[in-house]
A tleap script that builds the chain and sets N, CA, C and O, in Angstrom:
source leaprc.protein.ff14SB
mol = sequence {
  NMET LYS ILE PHE LEU VAL LEU THR ALA LEU
  LEU SER PHE GLN ILE PHE ALA SER ASP ALA
  VAL VAL ILE ASP VAL ARG THR PRO GLY GLU
  PHE ASN ALA GLY HIE ILE GLU THR SER LYS
  ASN ILE GLU TRP GLN GLU ILE GLU LYS ILE
  LYS ASP SER ILE ASN LYS ASN GLN LYS ILE
  TYR LEU TYR CYS ARG SER GLY ASN ARG SER
  GLN LYS ALA THR ASP ILE LEU ILE LYS ILE
  GLY TYR ASN ASN VAL GLU ASN LEU GLY SER
  LEU ASN GLU ALA ALA ASN PHE LEU GLN MET
  LYS ILE ILE CLYS
}
set mol.1.N position { -28.198 17.555 -117.223 }
set mol.1.CA position { -28.280 16.226 -117.380 }
set mol.1.C position { -29.242 15.767 -116.275 }
set mol.1.O position { -30.199 15.069 -116.609 }
set mol.2.N position { -29.085 16.067 -115.107 }
set mol.2.CA position { -29.947 15.672 -113.979 }
set mol.2.C position { -31.413 16.012 -114.236 }
set mol.2.O position { -32.314 15.198 -114.030 }
set mol.3.N position { -31.623 17.291 -114.711 }
set mol.3.CA position { -32.995 17.755 -115.058 }
set mol.3.C position { -33.574 16.868 -116.059 }
set mol.3.O position { -34.731 16.477 -115.906 }
set mol.4.N position { -32.855 16.498 -117.108 }
set mol.4.CA position { -33.389 15.539 -118.142 }
set mol.4.C position { -33.821 14.273 -117.616 }
set mol.4.O position { -34.884 13.748 -117.948 }
set mol.5.N position { -32.947 13.745 -116.740 }
set mol.5.CA position { -33.300 12.377 -116.095 }
set mol.5.C position { -34.482 12.512 -115.293 }
set mol.5.O position { -35.330 11.633 -115.438 }
set mol.6.N position { -34.697 13.390 -114.518 }
set mol.6.CA position { -35.843 13.589 -113.570 }
set mol.6.C position { -37.018 13.870 -114.517 }
set mol.6.O position { -38.074 13.295 -114.253 }
set mol.7.N position { -36.979 14.564 -115.431 }
set mol.7.CA position { -38.142 14.864 -116.479 }
set mol.7.C position { -38.448 13.467 -117.144 }
set mol.7.O position { -39.612 13.114 -117.328 }
set mol.8.N position { -37.513 12.784 -117.455 }
set mol.8.CA position { -37.766 11.482 -118.218 }
set mol.8.C position { -38.459 10.552 -117.213 }
set mol.8.O position { -39.467 9.940 -117.566 }
set mol.9.N position { -38.004 10.432 -116.088 }
set mol.9.CA position { -38.557 9.639 -115.000 }
set mol.9.C position { -39.965 9.934 -114.794 }
set mol.9.O position { -40.820 9.049 -114.778 }
set mol.10.N position { -40.228 11.245 -114.625 }
set mol.10.CA position { -41.555 11.743 -114.362 }
set mol.10.C position { -42.576 11.331 -115.494 }
set mol.10.O position { -43.698 10.869 -115.284 }
set mol.11.N position { -42.026 11.564 -116.689 }
set mol.11.CA position { -42.835 11.333 -117.870 }
set mol.11.C position { -43.208 9.868 -118.066 }
set mol.11.O position { -44.360 9.538 -118.350 }
set mol.12.N position { -42.141 8.933 -117.898 }
set mol.12.CA position { -42.483 7.523 -117.939 }
set mol.12.C position { -43.235 7.062 -116.897 }
set mol.12.O position { -43.962 6.089 -117.096 }
set mol.13.N position { -43.187 7.668 -115.639 }
set mol.13.CA position { -44.158 7.327 -114.610 }
set mol.13.C position { -45.616 7.621 -115.002 }
set mol.13.O position { -46.501 6.775 -114.871 }
set mol.14.N position { -45.834 8.884 -115.499 }
set mol.14.CA position { -47.253 9.286 -115.865 }
set mol.14.C position { -47.669 8.473 -116.902 }
set mol.14.O position { -48.852 8.134 -116.869 }
set mol.15.N position { -46.913 8.039 -117.906 }
set mol.15.CA position { -47.294 7.164 -118.952 }
set mol.15.C position { -47.657 5.881 -118.348 }
set mol.15.O position { -48.740 5.396 -118.674 }
set mol.16.N position { -46.869 5.227 -117.470 }
set mol.16.CA position { -47.143 4.005 -116.862 }
set mol.16.C position { -48.371 4.099 -115.985 }
set mol.16.O position { -49.298 3.299 -116.117 }
set mol.17.N position { -48.383 4.998 -115.157 }
set mol.17.CA position { -49.617 5.181 -114.385 }
set mol.17.C position { -50.920 5.381 -115.149 }
set mol.17.O position { -51.954 4.908 -114.677 }
set mol.18.N position { -50.936 6.056 -116.305 }
set mol.18.CA position { -52.118 6.131 -117.128 }
set mol.18.C position { -52.566 4.818 -117.781 }
set mol.18.O position { -53.736 4.598 -118.092 }
set mol.19.N position { -51.494 3.911 -117.976 }
set mol.19.CA position { -52.005 2.518 -118.468 }
set mol.19.C position { -52.620 1.649 -117.350 }
set mol.19.O position { -53.270 0.645 -117.640 }
set mol.20.N position { -52.427 2.012 -116.140 }
set mol.20.CA position { -52.818 1.173 -115.014 }
set mol.20.C position { -54.292 1.523 -114.812 }
set mol.20.O position { -54.838 2.550 -115.216 }
set mol.21.N position { -54.902 0.449 -114.077 }
set mol.21.CA position { -56.310 0.469 -113.547 }
set mol.21.C position { -56.165 0.931 -112.064 }
set mol.21.O position { -55.397 0.359 -111.291 }
set mol.22.N position { -56.909 1.952 -111.718 }
set mol.22.CA position { -57.022 2.344 -110.369 }
set mol.22.C position { -58.193 2.039 -109.738 }
set mol.22.O position { -59.200 2.590 -110.182 }
set mol.23.N position { -58.333 1.144 -108.618 }
set mol.23.CA position { -59.510 0.672 -108.132 }
set mol.23.C position { -59.608 1.261 -106.599 }
set mol.23.O position { -58.668 1.196 -105.806 }
set mol.24.N position { -60.812 1.810 -106.320 }
set mol.24.CA position { -61.158 2.227 -104.893 }
set mol.24.C position { -62.033 1.124 -104.448 }
set mol.24.O position { -63.099 0.862 -105.004 }
set mol.25.N position { -61.516 0.424 -103.340 }
set mol.25.CA position { -62.232 -0.643 -102.830 }
set mol.25.C position { -63.174 -0.347 -101.690 }
set mol.25.O position { -63.593 -1.256 -100.974 }
set mol.26.N position { -63.506 0.895 -101.516 }
set mol.26.CA position { -64.358 1.326 -100.300 }
set mol.26.C position { -65.797 1.218 -100.850 }
set mol.26.O position { -66.026 0.855 -102.004 }
set mol.27.N position { -66.819 1.578 -99.898 }
set mol.27.CA position { -68.099 1.576 -100.177 }
set mol.27.C position { -68.493 2.692 -101.242 }
set mol.27.O position { -67.705 3.596 -101.516 }
set mol.28.N position { -69.749 2.586 -101.828 }
set mol.28.CA position { -70.021 3.556 -102.845 }
set mol.28.C position { -70.268 4.954 -102.171 }
set mol.28.O position { -70.068 5.994 -102.799 }
set mol.29.N position { -70.688 4.944 -100.933 }
set mol.29.CA position { -70.729 6.259 -100.127 }
set mol.29.C position { -69.494 6.884 -99.870 }
set mol.29.O position { -69.360 8.106 -99.935 }
set mol.30.N position { -68.484 6.022 -99.549 }
set mol.30.CA position { -67.200 6.610 -99.309 }
set mol.30.C position { -66.446 7.038 -100.625 }
set mol.30.O position { -65.635 7.964 -100.631 }
set mol.31.N position { -66.786 6.264 -101.789 }
set mol.31.CA position { -66.254 6.807 -103.083 }
set mol.31.C position { -67.047 8.017 -103.394 }
set mol.31.O position { -66.358 8.975 -103.744 }
set mol.32.N position { -68.190 8.191 -103.358 }
set mol.32.CA position { -68.848 9.589 -103.635 }
set mol.32.C position { -68.454 10.619 -102.810 }
set mol.32.O position { -68.550 11.770 -103.236 }
set mol.33.N position { -67.989 10.391 -101.605 }
set mol.33.CA position { -67.517 11.609 -100.779 }
set mol.33.C position { -66.161 12.007 -101.243 }
set mol.33.O position { -65.755 13.113 -100.886 }
set mol.34.N position { -65.404 11.256 -101.991 }
set mol.34.CA position { -64.115 11.734 -102.489 }
set mol.34.C position { -63.411 10.539 -103.066 }
set mol.34.O position { -63.356 9.506 -102.398 }
set mol.35.N position { -62.804 10.614 -104.398 }
set mol.35.CA position { -62.063 9.576 -104.933 }
set mol.35.C position { -60.999 10.037 -105.944 }
set mol.35.O position { -61.127 11.137 -106.480 }
set mol.36.N position { -59.984 9.261 -106.218 }
set mol.36.CA position { -59.183 9.606 -107.317 }
set mol.36.C position { -59.799 9.701 -108.592 }
set mol.36.O position { -60.613 8.851 -108.953 }
set mol.37.N position { -59.456 10.733 -109.354 }
set mol.37.CA position { -60.154 11.213 -110.516 }
set mol.37.C position { -60.471 10.059 -111.579 }
set mol.37.O position { -61.537 10.108 -112.193 }
set mol.38.N position { -59.651 9.127 -111.781 }
set mol.38.CA position { -59.882 8.085 -112.860 }
set mol.38.C position { -60.153 6.721 -112.276 }
set mol.38.O position { -60.203 5.723 -112.994 }
set mol.39.N position { -60.331 6.682 -110.942 }
set mol.39.CA position { -60.637 5.419 -110.338 }
set mol.39.C position { -61.961 4.707 -110.634 }
set mol.39.O position { -62.906 5.410 -110.993 }
set mol.40.N position { -62.106 3.545 -110.535 }
set mol.40.CA position { -63.287 2.614 -110.486 }
set mol.40.C position { -63.593 2.280 -109.136 }
set mol.40.O position { -62.715 2.087 -108.295 }
set mol.41.N position { -64.877 2.202 -108.892 }
set mol.41.CA position { -65.261 1.731 -107.463 }
set mol.41.C position { -65.831 0.262 -107.384 }
set mol.41.O position { -66.947 -0.033 -107.812 }
set mol.42.N position { -65.018 -0.572 -106.837 }
set mol.42.CA position { -65.530 -1.977 -106.650 }
set mol.42.C position { -65.091 -2.278 -105.222 }
set mol.42.O position { -63.905 -2.245 -104.896 }
set mol.43.N position { -66.080 -2.571 -104.381 }
set mol.43.CA position { -65.823 -2.894 -102.891 }
set mol.43.C position { -65.089 -4.244 -102.957 }
set mol.43.O position { -65.334 -5.153 -103.751 }
set mol.44.N position { -64.111 -4.229 -101.956 }
set mol.44.CA position { -63.223 -5.280 -101.835 }
set mol.44.C position { -63.863 -6.683 -101.831 }
set mol.44.O position { -63.257 -7.621 -102.349 }
set mol.45.N position { -65.027 -6.845 -101.281 }
set mol.45.CA position { -65.680 -8.062 -101.297 }
set mol.45.C position { -66.111 -8.595 -102.712 }
set mol.45.O position { -66.439 -9.769 -102.879 }
set mol.46.N position { -66.093 -7.700 -103.680 }
set mol.46.CA position { -66.718 -7.858 -104.914 }
set mol.46.C position { -65.502 -7.822 -105.989 }
set mol.46.O position { -65.734 -7.782 -107.197 }
set mol.47.N position { -64.201 -7.837 -105.460 }
set mol.47.CA position { -63.037 -7.497 -106.381 }
set mol.47.C position { -62.914 -8.608 -107.401 }
set mol.47.O position { -62.455 -8.325 -108.507 }
set mol.48.N position { -63.278 -9.822 -107.132 }
set mol.48.CA position { -63.207 -11.074 -108.155 }
set mol.48.C position { -63.981 -10.696 -109.334 }
set mol.48.O position { -63.608 -11.197 -110.395 }
set mol.49.N position { -64.958 -9.930 -109.357 }
set mol.49.CA position { -65.671 -9.596 -110.508 }
set mol.49.C position { -64.840 -9.025 -111.602 }
set mol.49.O position { -65.337 -9.059 -112.728 }
set mol.50.N position { -63.703 -8.527 -111.463 }
set mol.50.CA position { -62.833 -7.938 -112.386 }
set mol.50.C position { -62.283 -8.724 -113.457 }
set mol.50.O position { -61.834 -8.274 -114.512 }
set mol.51.N position { -62.362 -10.146 -113.050 }
set mol.51.CA position { -61.644 -11.214 -113.886 }
set mol.51.C position { -62.120 -11.297 -115.312 }
set mol.51.O position { -61.399 -11.719 -116.217 }
set mol.52.N position { -63.396 -10.866 -115.488 }
set mol.52.CA position { -63.993 -10.798 -116.887 }
set mol.52.C position { -63.682 -9.687 -117.572 }
set mol.52.O position { -63.934 -9.673 -118.776 }
set mol.53.N position { -63.102 -8.589 -116.973 }
set mol.53.CA position { -63.009 -7.282 -117.688 }
set mol.53.C position { -61.595 -6.688 -117.591 }
set mol.53.O position { -61.325 -5.699 -118.272 }
set mol.54.N position { -60.668 -7.248 -116.767 }
set mol.54.CA position { -59.258 -6.721 -116.583 }
set mol.54.C position { -58.376 -7.856 -116.906 }
set mol.54.O position { -58.554 -8.929 -116.328 }
set mol.55.N position { -57.385 -7.706 -117.831 }
set mol.55.CA position { -56.473 -8.678 -118.091 }
set mol.55.C position { -55.590 -8.866 -116.939 }
set mol.55.O position { -55.259 -7.866 -116.302 }
set mol.56.N position { -55.111 -10.178 -116.548 }
set mol.56.CA position { -54.393 -10.591 -115.454 }
set mol.56.C position { -53.068 -9.971 -115.456 }
set mol.56.O position { -52.456 -9.992 -114.388 }
set mol.57.N position { -52.518 -9.420 -116.481 }
set mol.57.CA position { -51.154 -8.951 -116.532 }
set mol.57.C position { -51.334 -7.363 -116.400 }
set mol.57.O position { -50.296 -6.708 -116.299 }
set mol.58.N position { -52.438 -6.756 -116.393 }
set mol.58.CA position { -52.659 -5.269 -116.356 }
set mol.58.C position { -52.224 -4.838 -114.987 }
set mol.58.O position { -52.496 -5.471 -113.967 }
set mol.59.N position { -51.532 -3.725 -115.022 }
set mol.59.CA position { -51.124 -3.097 -113.807 }
set mol.59.C position { -52.356 -2.581 -112.927 }
set mol.59.O position { -53.128 -1.763 -113.427 }
set mol.60.N position { -52.538 -3.012 -111.716 }
set mol.60.CA position { -53.642 -2.665 -111.005 }
set mol.60.C position { -53.302 -1.977 -109.611 }
set mol.60.O position { -52.573 -2.552 -108.803 }
set mol.61.N position { -53.834 -0.778 -109.368 }
set mol.61.CA position { -53.424 -0.086 -108.052 }
set mol.61.C position { -54.714 -0.046 -107.257 }
set mol.61.O position { -55.768 0.290 -107.797 }
set mol.62.N position { -54.642 -0.378 -106.009 }
set mol.62.CA position { -55.721 -0.550 -105.192 }
set mol.62.C position { -55.625 0.449 -103.959 }
set mol.62.O position { -54.555 0.583 -103.365 }
set mol.63.N position { -56.787 1.158 -103.581 }
set mol.63.CA position { -56.574 1.923 -102.298 }
set mol.63.C position { -58.017 1.885 -101.534 }
set mol.63.O position { -59.056 1.593 -102.126 }
set mol.64.N position { -57.961 2.175 -100.316 }
set mol.64.CA position { -59.175 2.320 -99.515 }
set mol.64.C position { -59.042 3.509 -98.496 }
set mol.64.O position { -58.471 4.546 -98.835 }
set mol.65.N position { -59.535 3.356 -97.337 }
set mol.65.CA position { -59.335 4.399 -96.320 }
set mol.65.C position { -58.069 4.366 -95.678 }
set mol.65.O position { -57.416 5.394 -95.496 }
set mol.66.N position { -57.678 3.211 -95.316 }
set mol.66.CA position { -56.414 2.981 -94.514 }
set mol.66.C position { -55.383 2.087 -95.156 }
set mol.66.O position { -54.191 2.116 -94.850 }
set mol.67.N position { -55.879 1.339 -96.010 }
set mol.67.CA position { -54.833 0.287 -96.624 }
set mol.67.C position { -55.275 -1.177 -96.325 }
set mol.67.O position { -54.824 -2.128 -96.964 }
set mol.68.N position { -56.180 -1.304 -95.319 }
set mol.68.CA position { -56.617 -2.559 -94.789 }
set mol.68.C position { -57.434 -3.349 -95.875 }
set mol.68.O position { -57.048 -4.443 -96.289 }
set mol.69.N position { -58.509 -2.778 -96.287 }
set mol.69.CA position { -59.445 -3.415 -97.320 }
set mol.69.C position { -58.711 -3.608 -98.686 }
set mol.69.O position { -58.905 -4.613 -99.370 }
set mol.70.N position { -57.802 -2.538 -99.079 }
set mol.70.CA position { -57.158 -2.772 -100.332 }
set mol.70.C position { -56.078 -3.835 -100.274 }
set mol.70.O position { -55.697 -4.374 -101.313 }
set mol.71.N position { -55.535 -4.178 -98.998 }
set mol.71.CA position { -54.690 -5.298 -98.823 }
set mol.71.C position { -55.458 -6.581 -99.117 }
set mol.71.O position { -55.001 -7.469 -99.836 }
set mol.72.N position { -56.678 -6.632 -98.508 }
set mol.72.CA position { -57.479 -7.816 -98.649 }
set mol.72.C position { -57.803 -8.115 -100.090 }
set mol.72.O position { -57.757 -9.271 -100.510 }
set mol.73.N position { -58.174 -6.960 -100.955 }
set mol.73.CA position { -58.350 -7.231 -102.268 }
set mol.73.C position { -57.187 -7.503 -103.130 }
set mol.73.O position { -57.287 -8.171 -104.160 }
set mol.74.N position { -55.998 -6.946 -102.680 }
set mol.74.CA position { -54.827 -7.352 -103.287 }
set mol.74.C position { -54.518 -8.849 -103.030 }
set mol.74.O position { -54.123 -9.536 -103.972 }
set mol.75.N position { -54.657 -9.307 -101.978 }
set mol.75.CA position { -54.514 -10.818 -101.573 }
set mol.75.C position { -55.368 -11.602 -102.448 }
set mol.75.O position { -54.890 -12.583 -103.015 }
set mol.76.N position { -56.701 -11.240 -102.633 }
set mol.76.CA position { -57.630 -11.976 -103.358 }
set mol.76.C position { -57.212 -12.003 -104.840 }
set mol.76.O position { -57.259 -13.053 -105.482 }
set mol.77.N position { -56.828 -10.910 -105.345 }
set mol.77.CA position { -56.415 -10.852 -106.796 }
set mol.77.C position { -55.260 -11.642 -107.137 }
set mol.77.O position { -55.193 -12.237 -108.212 }
set mol.78.N position { -54.226 -11.679 -106.153 }
set mol.78.CA position { -52.981 -12.457 -106.449 }
set mol.78.C position { -53.455 -13.837 -106.323 }
set mol.78.O position { -52.974 -14.615 -107.147 }
set mol.79.N position { -54.320 -14.336 -105.446 }
set mol.79.CA position { -54.694 -15.610 -105.264 }
set mol.79.C position { -55.528 -16.235 -106.585 }
set mol.79.O position { -55.581 -17.433 -106.864 }
set mol.80.N position { -56.111 -15.238 -107.263 }
set mol.80.CA position { -56.750 -15.765 -108.533 }
set mol.80.C position { -55.982 -15.554 -109.763 }
set mol.80.O position { -56.548 -15.745 -110.839 }
set mol.81.N position { -54.678 -15.157 -109.725 }
set mol.81.CA position { -53.762 -15.232 -110.767 }
set mol.81.C position { -53.392 -13.739 -111.240 }
set mol.81.O position { -52.635 -13.670 -112.208 }
set mol.82.N position { -53.780 -12.700 -110.744 }
set mol.82.CA position { -53.264 -11.387 -111.091 }
set mol.82.C position { -51.989 -11.308 -110.501 }
set mol.82.O position { -51.749 -11.684 -109.354 }
set mol.83.N position { -51.033 -10.736 -111.411 }
set mol.83.CA position { -49.577 -10.792 -110.941 }
set mol.83.C position { -48.976 -9.299 -110.998 }
set mol.83.O position { -47.763 -9.091 -110.968 }
set mol.84.N position { -49.841 -8.392 -111.074 }
set mol.84.CA position { -49.269 -7.010 -111.175 }
set mol.84.C position { -50.078 -6.051 -110.340 }
set mol.84.O position { -50.502 -5.020 -110.864 }
set mol.85.N position { -50.300 -6.301 -109.180 }
set mol.85.CA position { -51.348 -5.679 -108.257 }
set mol.85.C position { -50.419 -4.963 -107.096 }
set mol.85.O position { -49.443 -5.494 -106.566 }
set mol.86.N position { -50.878 -3.780 -106.843 }
set mol.86.CA position { -50.165 -3.048 -105.793 }
set mol.86.C position { -51.244 -2.320 -104.851 }
set mol.86.O position { -52.196 -1.680 -105.297 }
set mol.87.N position { -50.978 -2.497 -103.553 }
set mol.87.CA position { -51.800 -1.672 -102.563 }
set mol.87.C position { -51.175 -0.431 -102.294 }
set mol.87.O position { -50.046 -0.370 -101.807 }
set mol.88.N position { -51.931 0.673 -102.619 }
set mol.88.CA position { -51.271 1.902 -102.355 }
set mol.88.C position { -51.667 2.464 -101.079 }
set mol.88.O position { -51.216 3.567 -100.767 }
set mol.89.N position { -52.495 1.811 -100.262 }
set mol.89.CA position { -52.922 2.262 -98.904 }
set mol.89.C position { -54.165 3.174 -98.906 }
set mol.89.O position { -55.229 2.827 -99.417 }
set mol.90.N position { -53.971 4.326 -98.323 }
set mol.90.CA position { -55.160 5.282 -98.209 }
set mol.90.C position { -55.424 5.975 -99.366 }
set mol.90.O position { -54.583 5.969 -100.265 }
set mol.91.N position { -56.565 6.632 -99.498 }
set mol.91.CA position { -56.932 7.629 -100.632 }
set mol.91.C position { -55.831 8.573 -100.730 }
set mol.91.O position { -55.299 8.702 -101.833 }
set mol.92.N position { -55.400 9.266 -99.723 }
set mol.92.CA position { -54.441 10.321 -99.866 }
set mol.92.C position { -52.999 9.794 -100.179 }
set mol.92.O position { -52.216 10.457 -100.860 }
set mol.93.N position { -52.703 8.645 -99.682 }
set mol.93.CA position { -51.240 7.967 -100.112 }
set mol.93.C position { -51.435 7.673 -101.605 }
set mol.93.O position { -50.545 8.032 -102.376 }
set mol.94.N position { -52.467 7.083 -102.053 }
set mol.94.CA position { -52.693 6.702 -103.442 }
set mol.94.C position { -52.586 7.975 -104.457 }
set mol.94.O position { -51.845 8.009 -105.439 }
set mol.95.N position { -53.351 8.878 -104.090 }
set mol.95.CA position { -53.290 10.177 -104.786 }
set mol.95.C position { -51.936 10.785 -104.879 }
set mol.95.O position { -51.574 11.284 -105.945 }
set mol.96.N position { -51.089 10.777 -103.730 }
set mol.96.CA position { -49.761 11.351 -103.857 }
set mol.96.C position { -48.839 10.442 -104.707 }
set mol.96.O position { -48.033 10.918 -105.507 }
set mol.97.N position { -48.991 9.106 -104.498 }
set mol.97.CA position { -48.260 8.227 -105.356 }
set mol.97.C position { -48.461 8.288 -106.776 }
set mol.97.O position { -47.526 8.274 -107.577 }
set mol.98.N position { -49.693 8.358 -107.101 }
set mol.98.CA position { -50.025 8.471 -108.586 }
set mol.98.C position { -50.055 9.916 -109.078 }
set mol.98.O position { -50.273 10.111 -110.274 }
set mol.99.N position { -49.872 10.852 -108.326 }
set mol.99.CA position { -49.852 12.299 -108.667 }
set mol.99.C position { -51.120 12.529 -109.424 }
set mol.99.O position { -51.093 13.011 -110.557 }
set mol.100.N position { -52.227 12.194 -108.825 }
set mol.100.CA position { -53.597 12.435 -109.365 }
set mol.100.C position { -54.490 13.215 -108.424 }
set mol.100.O position { -54.215 13.211 -107.224 }
set mol.101.N position { -55.530 13.881 -108.873 }
set mol.101.CA position { -56.460 14.707 -108.131 }
set mol.101.C position { -57.429 13.762 -107.402 }
set mol.101.O position { -57.779 12.683 -107.880 }
set mol.102.N position { -57.869 14.267 -106.132 }
set mol.102.CA position { -58.965 13.704 -105.559 }
set mol.102.C position { -60.196 14.409 -105.847 }
set mol.102.O position { -60.240 15.617 -105.613 }
set mol.103.N position { -61.209 13.803 -106.330 }
set mol.103.CA position { -62.472 14.565 -106.776 }
set mol.103.C position { -63.549 14.331 -105.596 }
set mol.103.O position { -63.799 13.263 -105.036 }
set mol.104.N position { -64.085 15.514 -105.375 }
set mol.104.CA position { -65.149 15.446 -104.199 }
set mol.104.C position { -66.426 15.757 -104.774 }
set mol.104.O position { -67.434 15.773 -104.067 }
savepdb mol mol.pdb
quit
């Protein structure tokens, strides 16, 4: 029974994570040096540009080098009405949380 519950939790997390938008808020150079496999690159100063392409109820995960810039981007998105935004911190922390590969 415990194995079934763990597998169910993992599968539901993977489905949930695949429906989310993952945004790397670092510079294009940092992004090109290595990023999470399905992430989009939008520098934190430009994060408001997503308002025309991403629904305000969509789950959004943000990451950067240390979590500082992704927190700034998180704060901006919440301020403009996004309500399902999460700062995952660094690239490695985000990859571990999402269970996704880093592409270099």
